[in-house]
C-alpha positions in Angstrom: 106.8 81.9 81.8 106.7 81.6 78.0 105.5 84.7 76.3 103.4 84.2 73.2 105.4 85.0 70.1 102.5 86.9 68.7 102.1 89.4 71.6 100.4 91.8 71.9 97.2 89.9 71.3 95.1 93.1 71.6 96.0 96.6 70.7 94.1 99.9 70.5 91.8 100.4 67.4 92.2 104.1 66.3 88.8 104.0 64.5 87.0 103.2 67.8 87.1 106.3 70.0 86.5 104.5 73.2 89.6 102.2 72.7 91.8 104.3 70.5 94.7 104.9 72.9 95.0 102.0 75.3 93.9 98.3 75.5 95.3 96.3 78.5 94.4 94.7 81.8 91.8 92.0 81.4 89.7 89.6 83.4 89.4 86.2 81.8 87.2 83.1 82.2 87.4 79.8 80.3 83.9 78.6 79.4 82.6 76.1 76.9 85.9 75.7 75.1 86.9 79.3 74.8 88.7 82.0 76.7 86.5 85.0 77.3 88.4 88.3 77.7 87.0 91.3 79.5 89.6 94.0 78.8 90.1 97.6 79.9 90.4 100.3 77.2 90.5 104.1 77.0 90.4 106.7 74.2 90.9 110.4 73.9 88.7 111.2 76.9 91.0 109.1 79.1 87.9 107.3 80.7 88.3 103.6 80.9 85.6 101.3 79.7 85.4 97.5 79.4 85.4 95.6 76.1 85.0 91.9 75.2 87.0 89.5 73.0 87.1 85.8 72.6 89.8 83.3 71.7 89.5 79.6 71.2 93.2 78.6 71.5 94.0 81.3 74.1 96.3 83.2 71.7 94.5 84.3 68.5 91.4 86.5 68.8 88.3 85.0 67.1 85.8 87.7 68.1 86.0 91.3 69.3 83.0 93.4 69.9 83.1 97.0 68.4 81.4 98.6 71.4 82.1 98.5 75.1 80.1 96.0 77.2 80.5 98.0 80.5 80.7 101.7 81.0 80.6 104.2 83.9 77.0 104.6 85.2 77.2 106.5 88.5 79.0 109.2 90.3 81.5 106.8 92.0 82.8 105.7 88.6 82.2 108.7 86.4 85.9 108.9 85.4 86.4 105.2 84.7 85.8 101.5 85.3 89.2 99.9 85.4 91.0 96.5 85.8 88.1 94.0 85.6 88.5 90.7 87.3 86.0 88.0 86.4 85.0 84.8 88.2 82.4 82.2 87.3 80.6 81.4 90.6 77.6 79.1 90.6 75.2 80.4 87.9 76.6 83.9 87.5 79.7 85.9 86.7 81.0 88.1 89.4 83.1 91.1 88.2 85.2 93.2 90.5 86.7 96.4 89.1 88.0 99.8 90.2 85.6 102.7 90.2 87.3 106.0 89.6 86.2 109.5 90.2 88.3 112.7 90.0 88.0 115.6 92.4 90.0 118.4 90.9 93.4 116.9 90.1 93.0 114.1 92.7 91.9 110.6 91.6 89.6 108.8 94.0 89.3 105.1 93.5 87.6 102.2 95.3 86.6 98.6 94.8 83.3 97.9 92.9 81.4 94.7 92.2 78.7 93.7 89.8 77.3 90.4 88.4 75.9 88.9 85.2 73.7 85.9 84.8 75.5 83.1 83.1 72.7 82.6 80.6 72.8 86.3 79.7 76.5 86.2 79.2 76.2 83.2 76.8 73.7 85.2 74.8 75.8 88.4 74.9 73.1 90.2 76.8 75.0 92.6 79.0 72.4 92.9 81.7 74.7 93.7 84.5 73.3 93.7 88.0 73.5 96.2 90.8 76.8 98.0 91.1 78.0 97.6 94.7 80.8 99.3 96.6 82.0 96.7 99.1 84.2 99.2 101.0 82.5 102.6 100.4 84.9 105.5 100.7 88.0 103.4 101.3 90.9 103.9 98.9 91.2 100.4 97.7 91.7 98.3 94.5 93.0 95.0 93.0 90.0 93.0 94.2 89.3 89.4 93.1 86.7 86.9 94.4 87.3 83.2 94.9 85.2 80.9 92.5 83.4 79.2 95.4 82.4 80.0 98.9 84.6 78.9 101.8 82.8 78.1 105.0 79.6 79.4 103.5 81.0 82.8 102.7 82.3 84.6 99.6 86.0 85.5 99.9 87.7 88.5 98.4 91.3 89.4 98.0 92.0 93.1 97.7 94.6 95.7 98.4 94.6 98.4 101.0 98.0 99.9 100.0 100.6 98.5 100.4 99.3 95.2 101.6 97.3 92.2 100.3 94.1 91.9 102.3 91.1 89.6 102.6 87.4 90.1 103.3 84.3 87.9 103.6 80.6 88.2 102.8 77.5 86.1 103.0 75.5 88.2 100.5 78.0 90.2 98.3 76.7 93.4 99.8 78.2 93.5 103.3 81.8 92.6 103.8 83.5 92.0 107.1 86.6 90.6 108.8 88.9 92.7 106.7 92.5 92.0 107.5 96.0 92.0 106.0 97.3 88.6 105.0 100.6 89.5 103.2 103.0 92.4 103.2 105.7 93.7 100.9 109.2 92.2 101.5 111.9 94.7 102.3 114.7 94.9 99.7 113.0 92.6 97.3 111.2 92.7 93.9 108.0 93.3 95.8 109.1 95.7 98.5 106.9 98.8 97.7 103.4 97.3 97.3 101.6 94.1 96.4 98.1 93.2 95.1 96.0 90.4 93.8 96.2 89.5 90.1 93.7 87.1 88.6 91.3 84.5 90.0 92.5 82.0 92.6 92.5 78.3 91.5 91.7 75.4 93.8 94.3 72.6 93.6 94.9 69.6 95.8 97.4 71.5 97.8 95.5 74.7 98.3 94.5 77.9 96.5 97.0 79.1 93.9 96.9 82.7 92.9 99.2 85.2 91.1 99.9 88.6 92.6 101.8 91.7 91.4 104.7 93.2 93.3 106.1 96.6 92.8 109.6 97.6 93.8 111.1 100.9 94.9 111.9 101.8 91.2 108.2 101.3 90.3 108.9 98.2 88.3 105.9 95.8 88.2 106.5 92.0 88.5 104.3 88.9 88.9 104.7 86.4 91.6 102.6 83.5 92.9 101.3 82.3 96.3 99.6 79.1 97.6 97.0 79.6 100.3 95.5 77.0 102.7 92.4 75.4 101.2 90.2 76.0 104.2 91.8 79.1 105.5 93.1 81.3 102.7 94.5 83.8 105.3 97.3 81.2 105.8 100.0 81.6 103.1 101.6 78.2 102.6 104.1 79.2 99.9 105.3 82.5 98.3 107.6 82.7 95.3 111.0 83.8 96.1 111.6 85.2 92.6 109.1 86.7 90.1 107.6 84.5 87.5 107.3 87.3 85.0 109.2 90.7 84.8 109.1 93.4 82.2 111.7 92.5 79.5 110.0 92.8 76.1 109.6 96.2 74.5 105.8 96.1 74.8 106.3 95.7 78.6 109.2 98.2 79.1 107.6 101.0 77.1 104.1 102.4 77.0 101.8 104.8 78.9 103.4 103.5 82.1 106.8 101.9 81.5 108.2 98.6 83.1 104.8 97.1 83.8 103.5 93.5 83.6 100.1 93.6 85.3 97.6 90.7 85.3 93.9 90.7 86.1 93.0 87.4 84.5 94.2 83.9 84.0 92.8 80.5 83.1 94.0 77.0 84.0 93.3 74.7 81.0 94.8 71.2 80.4 97.3 71.7 83.2 98.6 74.9 81.6 98.2 78.3 83.1 97.4 81.1 80.6 98.2 84.5 82.1 96.7 87.6 80.4 98.5 90.8 81.3 98.9 94.4 80.4 102.2 95.5 79.1 103.2 99.1 79.8 99.5 100.0 80.4 99.1 100.0 76.7 98.5 96.5 75.2 97.2 93.1 76.2 99.5 90.0 76.1 99.5 86.4 77.2 102.2 84.1 78.7 101.9 80.4 79.7 103.5 78.0 82.1 102.7 74.3 82.8 101.2 74.0 86.3 103.7 71.5 87.5 106.6 73.8 86.6 104.8 76.6 88.5 104.3 74.4 91.6 107.9 73.3 91.5 109.1 76.9 91.4 106.9 78.0 94.3 107.6 75.1 96.6 111.4 74.9 95.9 
């Protein structure tokens, strides 16, 4: 992948207490000619909230709101709302995120889900809907929802460590048929744990999605898979090598070193824009033509 020469595209703002120390993992949608970025940020209280920024060309930020658009609102997420992943589905935005609560010195996290009417989003009315816990009490994260139903059901990728898993729902409240669809590969760049990255994209050959893989040295990489169009539990292709690994200083150093971690991407004009956190400290973007990505995964 080609890193944007102007990375990072988002950094902390010391004057904003809620985003003064870290700005990174972001969900992204492309809508009406712009990339809309929902990013994770934290300040001195170490509690993650979600901010909003917009870029027309995918690289340079045109708008960034001074206040968070989504904050903890219940006991399950009192210590943070993390790693948002956004998908445009029908007439709404669906946002999955990680709800965090601490018990003593132990962090408890689980998948959470909310929604926003598309018209409200366009007007910057942040009237988020009910906050659901699809798998209450299950230690789980890295969830992303497909942009359309498959066989009349919503489909979610998520991680029950260390595996990539899937689940289905007819109403976004009750999720069933939870099963593992992909495991780490021994003695490889993704041999410790794996998880979903951004939103799956429907192509002629199937569903394409990025995933992150962590090795035994706790180095985070990005890879890609192709899933069957009608049965995403069937993995058609899986990249042998990572498509992005921590090499730049903003990826190798930070709150957590040696991390490239994506929660959002957008396919525009046959080019994939991948937004990723570097070192759990800044937000960056890299691109790759979709034909090059397909050639790499199928080779």
